[in-house]
C-alpha positions as CSV (number, residue, x, y, z in Angstrom):
1,M,54.7,61.6,132.4
2,K,58.7,61.1,133.9
3,P,59.9,63.5,136.6
4,N,62.9,66.0,134.9
5,P,65.7,65.9,136.6
6,L,66.8,69.9,135.0
7,R,63.5,71.0,136.2
8,A,64.3,69.2,139.7
9,F,67.6,70.8,140.0
10,A,66.1,74.2,138.8
11,Q,63.4,74.6,141.4
12,K,65.4,73.5,143.7
13,A,68.5,76.5,143.0
14,N,65.4,79.4,143.6
15,Q,64.9,78.6,146.6
16,Y,68.6,79.8,147.2
17,P,69.5,83.4,147.5
18,T,70.1,85.1,143.6
19,W,74.6,84.8,144.2
20,L,73.8,81.2,144.8
21,R,70.8,80.3,142.4
22,Q,73.0,82.0,140.2
23,R,76.0,80.4,140.6
24,L,73.9,77.0,140.8
25,L,72.4,77.0,137.4
26,T,75.4,78.8,135.6
27,W,77.8,75.9,137.0
28,M,75.5,73.4,136.1
29,F,74.5,74.5,132.4
30,R,78.4,74.8,131.6
31,Y,79.0,71.4,132.6
32,K,75.9,70.1,130.4
33,V,76.9,72.3,127.5
34,K,80.3,72.1,127.3
35,L,80.9,75.7,124.7
36,A,78.1,77.1,127.1
37,G,81.4,76.9,129.4
38,T,84.2,77.6,127.0
39,A,82.2,81.1,126.5
40,K,81.3,81.7,129.7
41,V,77.7,82.2,129.8
42,D,75.9,82.8,132.7
43,I,72.5,81.9,133.9
44,L,71.2,85.2,135.5
45,E,67.2,84.1,136.7
46,T,65.0,82.0,135.5
47,D,60.9,81.5,136.8
48,L,60.5,78.3,134.1
49,K,58.8,80.1,132.2
50,Q,61.5,82.8,131.7
51,V,64.8,82.8,131.8
52,T,67.9,85.5,131.5
53,F,71.5,84.8,129.8
54,R,74.0,86.8,130.0
55,Q,77.4,86.6,127.5
56,K,80.0,89.0,129.1
57,N,81.9,90.6,126.2
58,Y,85.1,89.0,127.0
59,K,88.2,88.8,125.1
60,K,87.7,85.5,124.1
61,V,84.2,85.8,122.2
62,Q,85.3,89.1,120.7
63,N,85.2,89.5,117.2
64,H,87.6,92.0,115.0
65,I,85.7,95.0,115.8
66,G,85.9,94.5,119.9
67,S,82.1,93.5,120.3
68,V,80.4,89.9,121.2
69,H,81.6,87.5,117.9
70,A,78.4,87.0,115.6
71,A,78.7,83.2,116.9
72,A,78.5,84.0,120.6
73,M,75.5,86.0,119.9
74,A,74.2,82.5,118.4
75,L,75.1,80.5,121.3
76,L,73.6,82.5,123.6
77,A,70.4,82.9,122.1
78,E,70.3,79.0,121.1
79,S,71.3,78.8,125.1
80,A,68.8,80.3,126.3
81,T,65.9,79.0,124.6
82,G,67.4,75.4,125.0
83,F,67.7,75.9,128.8
84,I,63.9,77.1,128.8
85,V,62.6,73.9,126.7
86,G,64.5,71.7,128.7
87,V,63.3,72.6,131.8
88,N,59.6,72.2,130.5
89,L,59.7,68.9,128.8
90,P,59.0,65.8,130.4
91,G,61.8,63.6,131.9
92,D,60.9,61.4,129.4
93,K,62.0,63.7,125.7
94,L,64.6,65.0,124.4
95,P,64.9,68.5,122.9
96,L,65.9,69.0,119.6
97,I,66.7,72.4,118.0
98,K,65.7,72.5,114.6
99,S,65.8,75.7,113.1
100,M,67.8,78.9,113.6
101,N,66.8,82.0,111.8
102,L,69.6,85.0,112.7
103,Q,69.4,88.2,111.6
104,Y,72.3,90.7,112.2
105,V,70.8,94.2,111.8
106,K,72.8,96.6,114.4
107,R,76.4,96.6,115.5
108,A,76.5,95.2,119.5
109,Q,77.8,96.8,122.7
110,G,79.3,95.6,126.0
111,D,77.7,92.4,127.9
112,M,74.7,90.8,125.7
113,L,71.6,89.5,127.4
114,A,69.3,87.3,125.9
115,V,65.4,86.2,127.6
116,A,63.6,83.8,126.5
117,T,60.7,82.6,126.9
118,L,57.3,80.4,126.8
119,T,53.9,80.5,126.9
120,D,50.9,78.7,129.3
121,A,50.0,77.1,125.7
122,Q,53.2,75.7,124.7
123,I,54.1,74.1,128.1
124,A,51.0,72.3,128.3
125,Q,51.6,71.4,124.3
126,M,55.4,70.3,125.4
127,Q,53.7,68.3,128.4
128,E,51.0,66.4,126.8
129,Q,52.5,65.8,123.6
130,E,55.2,62.5,122.4
131,K,56.6,64.6,120.0
132,G,56.5,68.1,118.3
133,E,58.2,71.9,117.6
134,V,57.4,75.1,119.0
135,T,59.0,78.3,118.3
136,V,60.8,79.7,121.4
137,Q,60.8,83.7,121.5
138,V,64.2,85.2,122.5
139,K,65.2,88.9,123.1
140,V,68.7,89.5,122.8
141,T,70.1,92.6,124.1
142,D,72.9,95.0,124.3
143,A,74.5,97.1,127.1
144,Q,72.4,99.6,125.1
145,G,69.5,98.1,125.3
146,I,69.5,97.7,121.9
147,E,68.6,95.1,119.7
148,P,71.0,93.9,117.3
149,I,70.1,90.3,116.4
150,L,66.5,88.7,115.8
151,C,66.4,85.6,116.4
152,E,63.8,83.1,115.4
153,M,64.6,80.0,117.3
154,I,62.2,76.3,116.8
155,W,62.9,73.7,118.9
156,A,61.5,69.6,118.8
157,W,61.3,67.4,121.2
158,V,61.3,63.9,120.5
159,P,60.7,60.5,122.8
160,K,64.5,59.9,124.5
161,K,64.2,55.7,123.7
162,R,63.0,55.3,119.8
């Protein structure tokens, strides 16, 4: 199994104080995922089984009613699930989003948080199988703790070299 550079970076960053850890992880993610940089998505914390991302309600990501745009919420959920899949795959595997099912059920207010989680069984599956797919649990909440969007994210992985 090939080492995963993303996981190694996240493990190293987790050794630093919270303020520096957040900046390092966020900088790395925004550098690799350009749209996340444009939207200014932040990584708040991760233990490599779970990650918390934040989307502040900036003017550039607002919709016509002043809340975080539906597309920015989708980016937040996709980013959080993609990160947690990416840090748990072997280095010779490529993560690919296979399916996003989003249901917008309430009006969002203020900043948004996305918490994506993998189970031990899912992580083991990702480590053992050459290719496969996994449904990643993600909960997206607004500043009031309401879940305005229900998400189902299915990620697949394949070998990097075909």
